[in-house]
C-alpha positions in Angstrom: 0.0 -0.2 0.0 1.5 3.3 -0.8 2.0 6.1 1.6 -1.5 7.7 1.8 -2.7 10.7 3.9 -6.2 11.3 5.0 -7.9 13.9 2.9 -9.7 15.4 6.4 -7.0 15.1 8.8 -3.7 14.6 7.0 -3.0 11.3 9.1 -1.1 8.6 7.4 -2.7 5.9 9.6 -5.2 4.7 6.9 -6.5 1.2 6.1 -8.1 -0.1 3.1 -12.0 0.0 3.3 -14.5 -2.7 2.0 -16.1 -1.8 -1.3 -19.6 -1.7 -0.1 -21.0 1.5 -1.9 -22.6 1.5 -5.2 -20.0 3.6 -7.0 -16.9 1.6 -5.7 -16.8 -0.9 -8.5 -16.8 1.8 -10.9 -14.2 4.0 -9.3 -12.0 0.6 -8.9 -12.4 0.2 -12.7 -10.9 3.8 -12.9 -7.9 3.0 -10.5 -9.5 4.5 -7.1 -9.9 2.3 -4.1 -11.6 2.9 -0.9 -9.6 3.7 2.1 -10.9 4.6 5.9 -8.7 6.7 8.3 -8.2 5.2 11.6 -7.6 8.7 13.4 -10.9 10.4 12.2 -12.7 7.7 10.5 -13.5 9.3 7.3 -13.8 7.2 4.2 -12.1 8.5 1.1 -10.8 7.1 -2.3 -7.1 7.0 -3.6 -5.3 5.6 -6.5 -3.5 2.4 -6.0 -4.7 -1.0 -5.2 -4.4 -2.1 -1.3 -2.4 -5.0 -0.5 -4.8 -8.0 0.1 -2.4 -9.4 2.7 -3.0 -6.3 5.0 -6.8 -6.6 5.0 -8.3 -5.2 8.0 -9.9 -7.3 10.8 -13.7 -6.8 11.0 -14.8 -4.4 13.6 -16.3 -6.9 16.0 -12.9 -8.8 16.4 -11.0 -5.6 16.6 -13.5 -4.7 19.3 -13.1 -7.8 21.0 -9.4 -7.8 21.0 -9.0 -4.3 22.2 -12.0 -3.6 24.4 -13.4 -6.9 25.7 -10.2 -9.4 26.1 -9.9 -8.3 29.8 -13.5 -9.1 31.1 -13.6 -12.2 28.8 -10.3 -13.9 30.3 -11.6 -12.9 33.7 -14.4 -15.0 32.9 -12.5 -17.6 31.7 -10.3 -17.7 34.8 -13.4 -17.7 37.2 -15.0 -20.7 35.5 -11.7 -22.7 35.5 -11.2 -21.7 39.1 -14.6 -22.8 40.0 -14.2 -26.2 38.1 -11.1 -26.9 40.2 -12.6 -25.9 43.5 -15.7 -28.2 42.7 -13.4 -31.1 41.5 -11.5 -30.6 44.9 -14.7 -30.6 46.8 -15.9 -33.9 45.1 -12.5 -35.6 46.0 -13.1 -34.6 49.6 -16.6 -35.7 49.9 -15.6 -39.1 48.5 -12.0 -39.5 50.6 -12.0 -42.3 52.8 -8.7 -42.7 54.5 -7.0 -46.0 54.7 -7.2 -47.3 58.1 -4.9 -50.3 57.8 -1.7 -50.2 60.0 1.7 -49.2 58.1 4.0 -52.1 57.5 
């Protein structure tokens, strides 16, 4: 992807945008492809084809890894600890010590 700058805020932190609007296919035929600025969110067109290997993650996945990872991992840790606790309780409830004398 060539060095691009946002048309609104001049930030170079841009990513390729998906072709979803009706005029995207026609503009792609002319050599312009949609991009989105990560700083201000403005969608704009620029010449040059985006690199398909640098395709952005869907928004829901980015939100999950950015913001929801902490509570999710806390929940997983909580349920793992609860399962371990319940296994220990089950073991203790069924534990019968061996009363035979040592050899």
